[in-house]
N, C-alpha and C positions, 0 to 999 in steps of 0.2 A: 503494500499499499504506499509506504514512503517513496519507493521508487516511482510509482505511478504518479503520485503528487508532484515529485520533482520534475518528471518528464512533462506533465502538464503545464506547470508554471513556465518551464523552459520554452515550450512551444509557443505560448502566449507572448513571451518576451520577444522571440524571433519575429513573430508576425507583427507586433507593434513596432519593432525597429524597421522592418521592411516597408511597412505602411508609410512611415514618415520620411523614408529615404527615397526621394525621387530626383531624377537627374535634371540638370539644366537642359535648356532647349536651344539647339543651334538651328538656324534657318538661313536660307540663301537669300541675299539681297538682290532685288531686280527692280529697276525703275528709271526715271529720268529726272532731271532738274533743269530750270531756266532761271535766269536772273540778270543782274547787273554788277559791275565792279567799277568803283570810282577811286581814282588816285587821291591820296590823302597828303602827299608831299610833293605837289607840283614845283618845279624849279622857280626860283624868284628871279634868276638871271642865268645866262649860259654857262657861268662859271660856279653856280651855286653848288657847294660840296655835298649838301644833304638833300638836293632836288632829285626827283625821279629822272633818271637818265637811261631809258631803254635802248637796246641794241648797242651798248657800249661796254667796254671792259673796265677794269680798274676798281671793281667792287661796289659800284653805285647800285642803290636798290630802289625799288618802287614799292610803296606801301598802298594797300587797297582795303576799302570797306567793301564787302560783298554781301549780297542779299538776293533772296528769290524764293521760289516755290519749288516743291518736289512732290512726286508721287512714286512710292516704292513699297514693294512688299518685303518684309513685314512691317516697315515703319509707318505706313499709312500715308495720309496726305497732309501736307503743312507748309511751313516756311522754313528757310534757313538764313543765318546771318553769321558773319564773322570777320576776321581781319586776316589778310594775306600779304606776305612779302615775297617779292621776286628779287633775287639776288643775281646781279649780272657780273659777279666777279669772274666766273669761268666762261663768260661769253667770248667767243672768237669767230673768225670768219668761217671756220670749219665746224664749229660747235655753237650754233646760233640758238642757244637755249639759256633760260634763267632758271635757278633752283628755286623751288617754292617752298615755303614754311608758313605756319600760322595755325589758327584754330577756327573751326566752324561748328555751330550748334544747330541741330535740326529739331524742329518743335512740331509735334503732332497737333494739327489744329482742333480736332475733336476732343482731345483729352488734356492738352497743355503739357504732356509729358515731353521732356527734353532729351536728346541724345547728344552727347559731347564727343567731339572728335579733334584730333590733332594731326596736322599734315606732316607726313614723314619726309623730311627734306633729302634724305639719301635715295628716295625713290620717286620724287615728284618734280615735274618741270613744265615749263611752258616754252614753246619753241616756235620760231618762225616757220611759215610755210611759203610756197612759191607765190602766194598772194600777200603783199605787204600788209594789208588791213586785217588778215586773218592769221590767228595763232592757234597752234594745237596745245591741248591742255591734258596733262596726264598726272593725276593726283592720287596719292595713296593716303587714306584717311584712317588713322588708328583710333578705334573707339576706346574712350577713357572713362566711360560710365554715363550716368544720366539721372533723371528723376522718374518717379512713377514706375511704369512697366520697364523702363530703361535703366533703373537704378542697378548698379553692378555689372551692367552690360560690357561685353568685350567682343572684339572682332576686327575686321578690316573692310573698309568700303573702298572700292576703286571708282574714281570719277574721271571719265575719259570723254573729252568733247573738244569744243572750239570756243575761243573768245575773239570777238570781232570789234574793231574800233567803231565807236559810235560817236565820235567827237572828241575834243581835247580831254584827256583824262577820263574818258567814259568808255566803257565796253559792254557789249551784251554777251552773256555766257549760256551755253547749253551743253549739257552732258548726259551720258548714260551712266547709271549707277549699278555696280555689281559687287559681289563679295559675299561675306557671311557675318552673322551676328549671333552671339550666345547670350541669352537671357537667363538670369538666375531663377531657380525654382521659386514659385511664389510671385514672380514678376512677369510670368509668361502668358498672361491672359487668364489666369485662375485666381485673381484677387491678391491679397497680402498675407493670408494666413500661412503658417508653417506647412500645412498639408494641403494647400490649394483652396481652403475655405477661409472665409474672413471671420468666422466665429461671432457673427452678429455685430462686429465693431466697425464695418464699413461696407463698401460696395464689393461684391464678390467679382465683379468683372464679367466679361463674356468671353466667348471663344475667339474674339478677334483682337484680344490683347488690350482691351479697354479698362482694365481694372484700375481702381484708385485706392491709395492708402490714406486712412485717417478721415474719411468723409463719413459722418456718423449717420448714414441713412439706414443702415441695418437691414438691407435687402438682400444680404447673402444667405447662406445656409449655416445653421449652427451645428454643433457637434452632435445634437440628437436627431439630426436628419430632417428637421422641420424648417419651414420658412419663417422668417422673422417678420 
């Protein structure tokens, strides 16, 4: 009898452990973005050492405010904004490219959840094309976390497209977004609870990743299986 009791409790313990141990979710990113980029350090004179001087060597850089919209799975639909620097230090007649760095934040319009990314300067550049007013854009965005469903997110997004001159210091941008994102368990569309339920303390979310943390609507499912 003692052996039977021990085995019974052992089995219950294992099941409880396995129930609470669910893996993070990794999904492929697929979508597009469109927007604008504006130079924030236009040269005040031809010899301005800090002014944007594209297509030249010597280490001069151009700083941009970027913003626009995106639609991508599983990020949803929303807006993006950030700051990007193009460094022309390595620009030459045979390597007509600038190294890109900076940060970009994606915001889901429906939920307000934010996804934070950092541009990897070792793998990101903007290069001239045969058409002087059109540049190719190849950015690697490292996911560094976020809020809501994107809290603790990791992964990489590749942004590949073009940036077109639209006037002095102005450009229009368009890109295809690919890559992968890993969402922590509990932030992957099943609410904020440890086991995918919100225990009545907030929205449980839906299967589209629209869960919220800390909103006391209590419309999730409690531990007893009933609706709140």
